[in-house]
C-alpha positions in Angstrom: 0.0 0.0 0.0 1.1 3.5 -0.8 1.2 6.0 2.0 -0.9 9.2 1.8 2.2 11.2 2.2 3.3 10.2 -1.3 0.0 11.6 -2.8 0.5 14.9 -1.0 4.1 15.2 -2.3 2.9 14.3 -5.8 0.2 17.0 -5.6 2.7 19.5 -4.4 5.1 18.7 -7.4 2.1 19.1 -9.8 1.2 22.5 -8.4 4.8 23.8 -8.6 5.0 22.5 -12.2 1.7 24.3 -13.1 3.0 27.6 -11.6 6.2 27.4 -13.6 4.3 26.7 -16.8 2.0 29.6 -16.3 5.0 31.9 -15.5 6.6 30.8 -18.7 3.5 31.1 -20.9 2.3 34.4 -19.5 3.1 37.4 -21.6 6.0 39.5 -20.1 4.9 42.7 -21.8 3.2 44.8 -19.2 1.5 47.0 -21.8 -0.2 44.0 -23.5 -1.7 42.7 -20.3 -3.5 46.0 -19.3 -5.6 47.9 -21.7 -4.9 51.7 -21.9 -6.9 53.8 -19.4 -10.1 55.2 -21.1 -10.1 58.9 -21.9 -12.3 61.0 -19.7 -15.6 61.9 -21.2 -16.2 65.4 -22.6 -17.8 67.8 -20.0 -21.5 67.9 -20.1 -22.9 71.0 -21.9 -24.5 73.7 -19.8 -28.2 74.0 -19.9 -29.8 76.9 -21.6 -32.0 78.5 -18.9 -33.8 81.3 -20.9 -37.4 80.3 -21.5 -38.4 79.4 -25.0 -41.2 81.3 -26.7 -44.4 79.4 -27.3 -45.3 78.3 -30.8 -47.7 81.1 -31.6 -45.2 83.9 -30.8 -42.4 84.2 -33.4 -41.0 87.6 -32.4 -41.0 89.4 -29.1 -43.3 92.5 -28.9 -41.6 95.9 -28.5 -43.5 96.9 -25.4 -45.9 95.6 -22.7 -48.9 97.3 -24.4 -48.2 95.6 -27.7 -47.7 92.3 -25.9 -51.2 92.4 -24.3 -52.9 93.8 -27.4 -51.5 91.0 -29.7 -53.1 88.2 -27.7 -56.4 87.3 -29.3 -59.3 87.4 -26.8 -62.2 85.0 -26.8 -64.8 85.8 -29.5 -68.0 86.8 -27.7 -71.1 86.7 -30.0 -72.9 90.0 -30.0 -76.4 88.6 -30.5 -77.7 85.0 -30.1 -78.3 83.0 -33.3 -81.9 82.3 -34.2 -83.6 79.5 -32.3 -84.1 76.3 -34.3 -87.5 74.7 -34.1 -88.1 71.3 -35.6 -90.8 71.4 -38.3 -91.1 67.7 -39.2 -91.3 64.5 -37.4 -92.2 63.8 -33.9 -90.9 65.7 -30.9 -87.5 64.7 -29.7 -87.4 62.8 -26.4 -83.7 63.4 -25.7 -83.0 66.4 -23.5 -80.1 68.4 -25.0 -80.7 71.5 -22.9 -77.4 71.1 -21.0 -75.2 70.7 -24.1 -73.8 73.1 -26.8 -71.8 72.7 -29.9 -68.0 72.6 -29.2 -67.0 73.6 -32.8 -65.3 77.0 -32.7 -66.6 77.9 -36.1 -70.2 77.2 -35.3 -72.5 80.1 -34.6 -74.3 78.1 -31.9 -71.1 77.5 -29.9 -71.7 78.2 -26.2 -75.5 78.7 -26.6 -77.4 76.1 -24.5 -80.9 75.0 -25.4 -81.3 76.6 -28.8 -82.6 73.5 -30.6 -79.6 73.0 -32.8 -78.6 69.6 -31.3 -80.1 66.2 -32.2 -79.3 62.8 -30.7 -77.7 60.4 -33.1 -77.6 57.1 -31.3 -74.9 55.4 -29.3 -71.6 54.9 -31.4 -70.1 51.5 -31.2 -72.8 50.4 -28.8 -71.3 52.5 -26.0 -73.2 54.0 -23.1 -72.8 57.6 -24.2 -75.0 59.3 -26.8 -73.6 61.0 -29.9 -75.0 64.5 -30.6 -75.3 66.2 -34.0 -75.3 70.0 -34.4 -77.7 70.9 -37.2 -76.0 74.2 -37.9 -72.5 73.1 -38.6 -73.1 69.3 -39.1 -70.6 68.4 -36.5 -70.7 65.3 -34.2 -69.6 65.0 -30.6 -70.3 62.9 -27.6 -72.5 64.1 -24.8 -69.6 63.6 -22.3 -67.3 66.1 -24.1 -65.7 68.4 -21.6 -66.4 66.1 -18.6 -64.3 63.6 -16.7 -66.2 60.7 -18.5 -65.1 61.7 -22.0 -63.1 59.0 -23.7 -63.3 56.5 -20.8 -64.5 53.0 -21.4 -65.3 52.3 -17.7 -68.8 52.7 -16.4 -69.8 56.0 -14.8 -70.6 54.2 -11.5 -67.1 52.8 -11.4 -65.4 56.2 -12.1 -67.6 57.9 -9.5 -66.8 55.2 -7.0 -63.0 55.5 -7.6 -63.2 59.2 -7.1 -65.2 58.8 -3.9 -62.6 56.3 -2.6 -59.8 58.8 -3.4 -61.6 61.6 -1.6 -62.0 59.3 1.4 -58.4 58.4 1.4 
């Protein structure tokens, strides 16, 4: 039987031989072993802190009076448009007295209950009614301008979520 001391000595000789072979095979050029240090990055550009003019303003007005006068004010109609009364068919059952035409080019924009709106069904089978302005032939949903506009969830769910948020 061979003693365990022989195996320990054999292992030690193998490790010394491995170290000598690695020393001989390892490159002796110090520049080849280490890559050159990376160049420092360019300094970050400073931010431009002056506010940019908005898209509608191309040149700065000369004085404050010119600046305030150049801003277009809201167009207020001088007299109401004529009231539209349906002449044919049966009376409409849909109450449109709380809605008005949102089209900025329509003469009935902002005038509530003037008979220019008609119900036009429920688009895509949705819960909200589509309204038609007879004057400008424009379509819009009855939820336009409310929190429900464009939402696919039910009104009860939206109201409940808002109530839960208010309660905390």
